[in-house]
N, C-alpha and C positions, 0 to 999 in steps of 0.2 A: 814557717814561712811568713814573711811580713805581708801585710795587706798590700803594700806597694808592689811587691814581687808578684802577688797573685794577679793584680791588675795589669802588670806588664805582660804576663803570660797570656791573659785573655785578649789584650789588645794585639799582641803579636799573632795570635791564632786568627783573629779577624783579618789582620793584614795579609797573612798567608792565603786566606780564603779569597780575599779580593785580588791578590796577585794571580792566583790560578784562574779566577773568573774573568780576568781581563784578557785572557788569551782568546776569548770568543769574539773580540773586536775584529780580528782578521777575516774570518768567514762572513761576518755580518757586512763588512765592507765589500767583499766580493759579491755577495748576494745582492747588495744594493746596486752594484754595477750591472748585474744581470737584468734589473728592472728598467734600465735605460733602453732596452731593445736594440742594442747596437748603435744607438745614436749618441755616440760619445763626442760631444763638442765641449768647448771650454766653459760654456754656460752651465752645463750639467755637472761637469767635473769639479769646478771650484767649490761649490757648497759641500759636496761630498768630501773632498780633501780637507776642507776647513773643519768640518765636523769630526773627521777622523783624527786630525792632529789635536783638536781641542779635547777629544775624549782621551787620547794618549797622554796628553799633558795632565789632565785631571787625575787619571789613574796613577800616573807616576808620582804626582804630588801626594795623593792619599796613601799610596803604598809606602813612600819614603817616610811619611808622617807616622804611619802605624807600625812599621818595622824598625825604624831607626830613631824616632823621636817620641818614644813612648812616655818618657818622663815629662815632656812638655804637655802631652795630652792629659796625663794624670793630674798635673798641677792646674791646668786650665779648667778641667771639669771637676776638680776637687773630689776625686774618687776615693781618696783615702781618709776623708773627713767623716765624722759621725759614726765611727766604729767604736764599740765599747772596749774591744781588745785590740792590741796592736799586732798580735801574731795569730796565725792560723796554724794549729798543730798538725802538720803533715810531715811525714818522714821521707818524702820524695824530693829530690833536688829539682830545681827549675829546669835544668837541661833534660832530665828524664821526663818531666811533664810535657815539655816542648816536643821531645821525641815521640811520645805517645800521641800527642795532638797531630803531628805531621803525618804519622802513620795512619791515623784515623781519617785525616783529610785526603790522603792518597787513596785510601779504600773507598771513600765517598766519591771521589773523582772517577774511579774505575766503575763503580756501581752506576753512576750517573751516565757515563758515556758509552758503556758497553752495549746496551740495547740499541742506542741510536746508531752506533758504528755498524753493528750487524744489520740493522734495518737498511741503512744506506748501501751497504755492501751487497745485500741480497737484491736490492733494487738495481744496482749497477750490473750485476750478473744477469738479471732478468732482461734488461734492455739490450744486452749483448753489443754494447758500444765501446769505443775506445775511451780511455780515461780523459783525454782532452776534449772529447765530444760530450761527455756526461755533464749535465747541467749542474749537478751538485757535487762536483769534484772537491771544491773548497771545504764543504762540510764533511766529506769523507776523510779528507786529510786532517781536518781539525779534530775529529773524533779519534782518529788514529794517534795523533800527537798527544791528545789528552789522555788516552789510554797509556801511552808510554810514560808520560809525566806522572800519572797516578802510580804506575808500577815502580818507577824510580823513587818516588816518595815513600812507598811502602818498604822497598828494599834498602833505601839509603836514608831513612829518617834520622838516624843518629848523626850522620855526617852533616845533614842540613841543619840540625839543631846545634851542632858544634860551631858551624859557620856563623849562624845567627848569634850565638853566645859570644863568639870572638868579636863580632862587629859591635855588640853591646859594650864590651869592655873597651874597645878602641874609641867609641863615641864618648864614653865617660871620661877617658883620659884627655880628650880634646877639649871638653868643657871646662 
């Protein structure tokens, strides 16, 4: 495996981690709205919406950069310079490494969100309220969606890796 291929894999793994981490923006936004204590006027909504859209744009830019413009990052940061050898002797293809990484990320997402989901679920059942009256509904839904995403990554890691590999080859042909 070339040094450049190794760095591509590492950068794409970081990009995937950022992609799955940005999902937390949605419940953070709704929890911010709950701090306004029902006083939703235009003066309090505008800064919240501006921060949300700025965060979404920043995440979109970083994710696009890390997942689809890895060559540019490697060139600008000069990551493949100063290595004594040009190749790393590993008998695993980059798609297999990416698949393993996606499965590990999915497992970490499950491990990270499972306790929080069950904690919120137990709290919900203890309050004996309806879902729309429960103050932390957005967090409950967030952790549930995160669990599903983690499960899908673990079970479909190979398909996600193939999709990313296909986009890499399409981006190379455009350049």
